[in-house]
C-alpha positions in Angstrom: 111.7 -193.5 182.1 108.1 -192.3 182.6 107.5 -194.7 185.4 110.7 -193.6 187.1 109.8 -189.9 186.7 106.4 -190.6 188.2 108.0 -192.2 191.3 110.4 -189.3 191.7 107.6 -186.8 191.2 105.6 -188.5 194.0 108.5 -187.7 196.4 108.9 -184.1 195.3 106.2 -182.8 193.0 107.9 -179.3 192.8 111.1 -180.6 191.2 111.7 -181.1 187.4 113.3 -184.5 187.5 113.6 -184.6 183.8 116.3 -181.9 183.8 117.7 -182.0 187.4 121.3 -183.3 187.6 122.4 -182.8 191.2 119.6 -184.3 193.2 121.8 -185.7 196.0 124.5 -183.1 195.8 122.0 -180.2 196.0 120.1 -181.9 198.9 116.9 -182.4 196.9 117.0 -186.1 197.7 117.9 -187.1 201.3 118.6 -190.5 202.8 114.9 -191.2 203.5 114.1 -190.3 199.9 116.7 -192.8 198.7 115.4 -195.6 200.9 111.9 -194.9 199.5 113.3 -194.8 195.9 115.1 -198.1 196.4 112.0 -199.8 197.7 109.8 -198.3 194.9 112.3 -199.1 192.1 112.7 -202.7 193.4 109.0 -203.2 193.2 108.2 -201.3 190.0 111.1 -202.5 187.9 111.7 -205.9 189.5 115.3 -205.3 190.2 117.3 -205.3 193.4 119.6 -202.4 194.0 122.6 -203.7 196.0 124.1 -201.6 198.8 127.3 -200.9 196.9 125.2 -199.2 194.2 123.6 -196.8 196.6 126.0 -193.9 195.9 125.3 -190.3 195.0 126.4 -190.8 191.4 123.6 -193.2 190.8 120.9 -191.0 192.4 122.0 -187.5 191.2 119.6 -187.6 188.1 116.8 -189.5 186.7 119.1 -190.5 183.8 121.7 -191.9 186.2 118.9 -193.9 188.0 117.5 -195.2 184.8 121.0 -196.3 183.7 121.4 -198.2 187.0 118.0 -199.8 186.6 118.9 -200.9 183.0 122.3 -202.3 184.1 120.7 -204.3 187.0 117.9 -205.5 184.7 120.6 -207.0 182.4 122.3 -208.9 185.2 
């Protein structure tokens, strides 16, 4: 989780990603941020996020993103 929080903090240092739960819904993360996140996560965690998983529910919080990464890592 620390590696993910570091990636998120690089995008928006002013946001407390450990507690934020509506990152997409509140407009904190936009489409460019998500493209950057997908690229960073793919490299850092050695997973590939398929297009069908790029939905707001998976990017609304660090916990949701971590759950997605763990799910993809098991596949």
